[in-house]
C-alpha positions as CSV (number, residue, x, y, z in Angstrom):
1,M,-11.4,-7.8,-42.3
2,S,-9.3,-10.4,-40.2
3,E,-8.5,-10.2,-36.7
4,S,-5.1,-10.4,-35.7
5,P,-4.0,-13.8,-33.7
6,F,-2.1,-12.0,-31.2
7,L,-4.8,-10.0,-29.7
8,P,-6.2,-12.6,-27.6
9,V,-2.6,-12.6,-26.3
10,A,-2.4,-8.9,-25.8
11,L,-5.7,-8.8,-24.2
12,L,-4.3,-11.3,-21.6
13,L,-1.1,-9.5,-21.2
14,I,-2.5,-5.8,-20.4
15,P,-4.1,-6.7,-17.1
16,V,-0.9,-9.0,-16.2
17,L,1.5,-5.7,-16.9
18,V,-0.8,-3.3,-15.0
19,V,-0.6,-5.3,-11.8
20,V,3.0,-5.8,-12.2
21,A,3.7,-2.1,-12.7
22,G,0.8,-0.9,-10.1
23,V,2.1,-3.6,-7.3
24,V,4.6,-5.4,-7.7
25,L,7.2,-2.9,-8.4
26,P,6.4,-0.6,-5.9
27,A,6.4,-4.0,-3.5
28,V,10.3,-4.3,-4.6
29,W,11.2,-0.7,-5.3
30,S,9.8,1.3,-2.7
31,A,11.7,3.4,-0.5
32,S,8.9,3.9,1.6
33,P,8.3,1.0,4.5
34,V,4.5,1.8,4.8
35,R,4.3,1.5,0.8
36,R,6.1,-1.9,0.6
37,R,3.9,-3.2,3.4
38,A,0.4,-1.8,1.3
39,A,1.6,-3.0,-1.8
40,V,2.6,-6.6,-0.8
41,S,-0.6,-7.0,1.1
42,V,-2.5,-6.2,-2.0
43,L,-0.1,-8.6,-3.8
44,A,-1.3,-11.6,-1.5
45,Q,-4.7,-10.5,-1.6
46,L,-4.7,-10.9,-5.4
47,L,-2.5,-13.9,-5.1
48,K,-5.2,-15.1,-2.8
49,A,-8.2,-14.5,-5.3
50,V,-6.4,-16.0,-8.1
51,R,-5.9,-19.5,-5.8
52,R,-9.5,-19.9,-4.8
53,H,-10.6,-19.4,-8.2
54,R,-8.7,-22.8,-9.4
């Protein structure tokens, strides 16, 4: 049984899509200023963590 060559790509894309759907979209499209600020704060923390690991 051979493994699909797209499996590693899919495994990398799933977390990215979850972050986009859960953090980036609310930061952009939420009508609530509180929710937008919270989403922007979480996004900033995630980006800071990613930069720190490089």
